[in-house]
Every structure is written in C-alpha cells, then in structure tokens.
C-alpha positions as CSV (number, residue, x, y, z in Angstrom):
1,M,-12.1,31.1,15.2
2,C,-15.8,30.6,15.8
3,V,-18.6,33.1,14.6
4,P,-20.9,34.4,17.0
5,G,-23.4,31.6,18.1
6,C,-21.2,28.5,16.7
7,Q,-20.3,27.5,20.4
8,E,-24.0,26.8,21.1
9,V,-24.5,25.0,17.8
10,V,-21.5,22.7,18.4
11,H,-22.7,22.0,22.0
12,R,-25.9,21.0,20.6
13,A,-24.3,18.9,17.8
14,L,-22.1,17.0,20.0
15,S,-24.7,15.8,22.3
16,R,-24.5,12.1,23.4
17,R,-27.4,11.0,21.2
18,R,-26.3,12.9,18.1
19,V,-22.8,11.6,18.5
20,L,-24.0,7.8,18.4
21,G,-26.4,8.6,15.8
22,A,-23.4,9.9,13.7
23,A,-21.5,6.8,14.6
24,A,-24.2,4.5,13.4
25,A,-24.4,6.7,10.2
26,F,-20.7,6.4,9.6
27,A,-20.8,2.6,10.0
28,A,-23.9,2.6,7.4
29,T,-21.8,4.7,4.9
30,A,-18.5,2.8,5.4
31,G,-20.6,-0.3,4.9
32,A,-21.2,0.5,1.2
33,L,-17.5,0.4,1.0
34,S,-16.4,-2.6,3.0
35,P,-17.9,-6.1,3.5
36,A,-16.6,-5.5,7.3
37,L,-19.4,-2.7,7.8
38,A,-22.3,-4.4,5.8
39,A,-24.7,-4.8,8.8
40,P,-24.7,-1.4,10.5
41,R,-26.8,-1.0,13.8
42,P,-27.4,1.7,16.2
43,F,-24.9,1.9,19.0
44,K,-25.8,2.6,22.7
45,K,-22.2,3.7,23.7
46,V,-18.5,4.2,23.0
47,V,-15.9,2.2,25.0
48,D,-12.3,3.3,25.3
49,L,-9.9,0.3,24.8
50,T,-6.8,2.4,25.5
51,H,-4.4,2.7,28.3
52,T,-3.1,6.1,29.2
53,M,0.5,6.4,28.0
54,S,3.1,7.6,30.1
55,A,6.9,7.0,30.8
56,D,5.8,4.6,33.5
57,F,4.0,2.4,31.3
58,P,5.3,-1.1,30.9
59,T,7.5,-1.8,27.9
60,F,9.1,-5.1,26.3
61,D,12.7,-4.0,27.0
62,G,12.0,-2.0,30.1
63,T,13.1,1.4,28.7
64,P,10.4,4.2,28.9
65,G,8.1,4.3,25.6
66,I,7.9,8.1,25.9
67,E,9.6,10.9,27.2
68,M,8.3,14.5,27.2
69,Q,10.2,17.7,27.2
70,K,8.3,21.0,27.6
71,V,9.6,23.3,25.2
72,F,7.2,26.5,25.7
73,D,5.2,27.2,28.9
74,L,2.0,29.1,28.9
75,K,3.1,31.8,31.6
76,K,6.4,32.5,29.7
77,D,5.5,32.1,26.1
78,G,1.8,32.4,25.8
79,Y,1.1,28.7,25.1
80,N,1.9,25.1,26.1
81,L,4.0,22.7,24.0
82,Y,5.8,19.4,24.5
83,R,8.5,17.7,22.4
84,W,8.1,13.8,22.5
85,S,10.5,11.3,22.3
86,L,8.5,8.2,21.3
87,I,9.1,4.5,20.8
88,E,6.7,3.3,18.0
89,H,5.7,0.1,19.8
90,S,4.7,1.2,23.4
91,G,1.5,1.8,25.3
92,T,-1.4,0.6,23.2
93,H,-0.2,0.5,19.9
94,L,-0.6,-1.1,16.4
95,D,2.1,-3.2,14.8
96,A,2.2,-2.6,10.9
97,P,3.1,-5.4,8.4
98,I,6.5,-3.8,7.8
99,H,7.3,-4.4,11.5
100,F,8.1,-8.0,10.8
101,S,8.3,-8.1,7.0
102,E,10.8,-6.6,4.6
103,S,8.1,-6.0,1.9
104,G,5.4,-5.2,4.3
105,I,3.3,-2.0,4.3
106,A,4.1,0.9,6.7
107,V,1.4,2.7,8.9
108,E,0.4,5.3,6.1
109,Q,-0.3,2.4,3.6
110,I,-3.0,0.7,5.8
111,P,-6.2,1.4,4.2
112,A,-8.7,3.1,6.3
113,E,-11.5,0.8,5.6
114,V,-9.5,-2.2,7.6
115,L,-9.2,0.1,10.4
116,A,-13.0,0.2,11.4
117,V,-14.2,-3.3,11.7
118,P,-16.0,-5.8,13.6
119,L,-14.6,-6.9,16.8
120,A,-14.6,-10.4,18.2
121,V,-13.4,-11.0,21.7
122,I,-12.3,-14.4,22.7
123,D,-12.1,-14.6,26.6
124,V,-9.3,-16.8,28.1
125,A,-8.7,-15.1,31.2
126,D,-9.5,-18.3,33.3
127,K,-7.0,-20.3,31.3
128,A,-4.3,-17.5,31.6
129,A,-4.8,-17.2,35.4
130,Q,-3.7,-20.9,35.6
131,D,-0.9,-20.6,33.0
132,P,0.6,-17.1,32.3
133,D,2.1,-18.8,29.2
134,Y,-1.3,-19.6,27.7
135,Q,-1.6,-19.4,24.0
136,L,-4.9,-18.7,22.7
137,S,-5.6,-21.8,20.5
138,R,-7.6,-23.2,17.5
139,A,-10.0,-24.9,19.9
140,D,-10.6,-21.5,21.6
141,I,-11.8,-20.1,18.3
142,A,-13.7,-22.9,17.7
143,A,-15.6,-22.3,20.9
144,W,-16.3,-19.0,20.0
145,E,-17.7,-19.5,16.9
146,R,-20.0,-22.4,18.1
147,R,-21.6,-19.6,20.3
148,H,-21.7,-16.6,18.4
149,G,-21.5,-17.8,14.8
150,R,-18.7,-17.5,12.1
151,L,-16.0,-14.7,12.7
152,P,-17.2,-11.7,10.6
153,A,-15.4,-10.9,7.4
154,N,-12.6,-8.4,8.2
155,A,-12.9,-8.6,11.6
156,C,-10.4,-7.8,14.4
157,V,-9.9,-10.9,16.7
158,A,-9.0,-10.0,20.3
159,M,-7.6,-12.1,23.0
160,N,-9.0,-11.2,26.6
161,S,-6.6,-12.7,29.1
162,G,-7.2,-10.4,31.9
163,W,-3.7,-9.1,31.8
164,A,-5.0,-5.3,31.2
165,K,-6.0,-5.5,35.0
166,R,-2.2,-6.0,36.0
167,V,-0.8,-3.0,34.0
168,S,-0.4,-0.9,37.1
169,D,2.0,-3.6,38.4
170,K,5.0,-3.7,36.0
171,T,6.4,-7.0,37.6
172,K,3.1,-9.0,37.1
173,Y,2.2,-7.2,33.9
174,V,5.7,-8.2,32.2
175,G,6.1,-11.5,34.2
176,K,9.8,-11.6,34.0
177,D,11.4,-14.3,35.9
178,A,14.9,-14.9,37.4
179,A,16.4,-16.0,34.1
180,G,14.9,-12.9,32.4
181,V,12.1,-14.8,30.5
182,M,9.0,-13.1,30.3
183,H,5.5,-14.7,31.1
184,F,2.3,-13.5,29.5
185,P,-0.3,-15.0,27.1
186,G,-0.3,-14.5,23.4
187,F,-1.7,-16.1,20.2
188,S,-0.6,-19.7,19.3
189,P,1.3,-20.1,16.1
190,D,-1.2,-22.5,15.0
191,A,-4.3,-20.5,15.6
192,V,-2.9,-17.8,13.5
193,A,-2.3,-20.1,10.7
194,W,-5.7,-21.3,10.8
195,L,-7.0,-17.9,10.7
196,L,-5.1,-16.9,7.8
197,K,-6.1,-20.0,5.8
198,E,-9.7,-20.3,6.8
199,R,-11.1,-16.9,7.7
200,K,-10.6,-13.4,6.4
201,V,-9.5,-11.4,9.4
202,A,-8.1,-8.0,9.3
203,G,-6.2,-7.6,12.6
204,L,-5.4,-9.2,16.1
205,A,-5.5,-7.7,19.4
206,V,-4.0,-8.6,22.7
207,D,-4.3,-7.2,26.3
208,T,-0.5,-8.0,26.8
209,L,2.9,-6.6,25.5
210,S,2.9,-8.9,22.5
211,L,1.1,-11.0,20.1
212,D,3.3,-13.8,20.8
213,H,3.3,-15.2,24.4
214,G,6.0,-13.7,26.6
215,A,8.4,-16.8,26.6
216,S,8.4,-17.0,22.8
217,K,12.0,-16.8,21.1
218,D,11.1,-17.1,17.7
219,F,7.9,-14.8,17.3
220,K,6.3,-16.8,14.9
221,T,2.6,-15.3,15.5
222,H,4.4,-12.0,14.5
223,V,6.2,-13.3,11.6
224,S,3.3,-15.3,10.1
225,W,0.5,-12.6,10.7
226,L,2.3,-9.3,9.9
227,G,4.0,-11.2,7.1
228,A,0.8,-11.8,5.6
229,G,-0.2,-8.1,5.4
230,R,-2.2,-7.9,8.4
231,W,-2.0,-5.6,11.6
232,G,-1.9,-6.3,15.3
233,L,-2.9,-4.3,18.2
234,E,-1.0,-4.7,21.6
235,N,-1.6,-3.3,25.3
236,V,-5.2,-3.0,24.5
237,A,-7.3,-2.0,27.7
238,G,-11.0,-2.6,28.7
239,L,-11.8,-5.8,26.7
240,D,-13.8,-6.9,29.9
241,N,-16.2,-3.9,29.1
242,V,-17.4,-4.9,25.4
243,P,-19.4,-8.0,24.2
244,A,-17.8,-10.9,22.8
245,A,-19.5,-10.3,19.7
246,G,-21.5,-7.3,17.9
247,A,-19.2,-4.4,18.7
248,M,-17.2,-2.2,16.1
249,L,-13.6,-1.3,16.5
250,M,-12.6,2.1,15.3
251,V,-8.5,2.3,15.3
252,G,-7.3,5.9,15.5
253,L,-3.6,5.7,14.3
254,A,-1.2,8.6,13.3
255,K,-0.5,8.5,9.4
256,V,3.2,8.8,9.7
257,K,5.2,8.0,6.8
258,G,7.3,4.8,6.9
259,A,6.5,4.0,10.5
260,T,6.4,0.4,11.6
261,G,3.7,1.0,14.0
262,G,2.6,3.7,16.6
263,P,0.2,4.4,19.5
264,T,-3.6,4.3,18.8
265,R,-6.7,5.4,20.4
266,L,-8.8,2.4,20.1
267,F,-12.9,2.9,20.5
268,A,-15.2,0.1,20.7
269,L,-18.9,1.1,19.5
270,V,-21.2,-1.1,21.6
C-alpha cells in the first residue's frame, strides 16, 4: 500500500544520483564494520555481473539448472506465480564452504560483511584463448600486484578469461571433447594455496562453470578454497566492463538454511 503522494516521493528518491550516493554512503557505513570497506569513494555506475538464468543456461552436467511451472495465472486467478525447481549450483551462483567441506558453513551462515567486498579482476583472456585449459597462476597474481598494488584485504579475486562471451553457445562454453572431458579455464591450486597463506581474500570468482579448470578430476581448488571457509562465484558475467582494481562487489544471495550454494545477483560499484 502507498499513501497519497508516496509514488512521487519514491520516484525522486530513486533518481540515479541518489541511488549512487546511497551506495557510497552504504560503503562508508559498512567500512566502519569491515576492513574490506575502509576506503569508501563515490561510485559513478553500477555494473550487473549476472547472467540471465533460464533452463537453457549451460550447466556442469547438462541438465537444466531451473525449471518453472506456472501455478497461478493472472487472467484466471488474479495473479501470476511460478513454482521453481532449481539446482543450487547453476547460472551465476555462489559456492558456500559446505559445498566441498563436511564442517563448512552453509549459505545462511556467511557473514553479510564478506558479501560486500573490493573486487580485483585478473585478465587472462589472451592466455585462455591460446589454451582453454589455462589455470590462473601465482605469476598472474604477481603481475596484477605489480601494476595495482597489494590485493585489498577481504577482496574477491576474479578471473576474467573471456569465457562469458561464449555463454550463448553451450558447446564452446562447456568445451566438452569427444571423450567427454570439459575444457575451460580456472584457478590453479598453487595460486589458491598462495592466496590462502599470503593474502586475506574473502572469495574467488570465475566467468566459467567452475573454480577448477574444466579438465580437473580432483577439484583441488574447490577442496582447498571452500575447505578454508571461503566462498566462490561461478558463471560471472560482464567482467570486461569493470576495472582491474577499484570496484566494489555486492553479492545478493538468498539466505536459505542449509544451502550449499545458490543463484546470485552480482553488482559492481564502479
């Protein structure tokens, strides 16, 4: 319900300038709570890093990640409503620690302050174009730090392999060969081990189906990273549209008890 005049007030309050100002104010307030947000600055735009979810979106095992059944129809029932059948790890989504750890925390236990973090984007698109099995390395991280400085505390480190551009072609995105082996880039276990030991990083993000490269059989990156209580994002979109350093990542995640992961709406404040 809305009292007379409230629509006009809401419209004015949601102007672009005020939305971005509110985002900056949020970052300033959150900065008092978390070192990750200790240096707020005004942001000029919001970049959506989320793919549109549908039954056609590529998945790890090839089955539809979501199915929607219309239960109520506007013309018949007075409103529209769908029942969803959803796989947690489909579309642009988050892996919670419990996904690869018996004692790891579930989705609802992830602290809110580690879902609003600095974003560091490492571009390996040229290397991935030459080698679809490319694994982001310690050398790639070192090169990023030489140019942009030390990784921010509690950051999300994202791999931009250029794979998001392939998402409309399932064959190219999944990269499955005649033997059924998938080929797409991911984080190397060595790079992840170094991050866990030498840097304070909240999460990893990839623009592919998995934190591990497609041909992995042991999922070492998943095991070590999630096992250490961190989270990971997969099937991230739009990393070409954000700077390598300086953006803030906002992870919108449904708070479902016991969930091992779930679809997310990702925003970068640039």
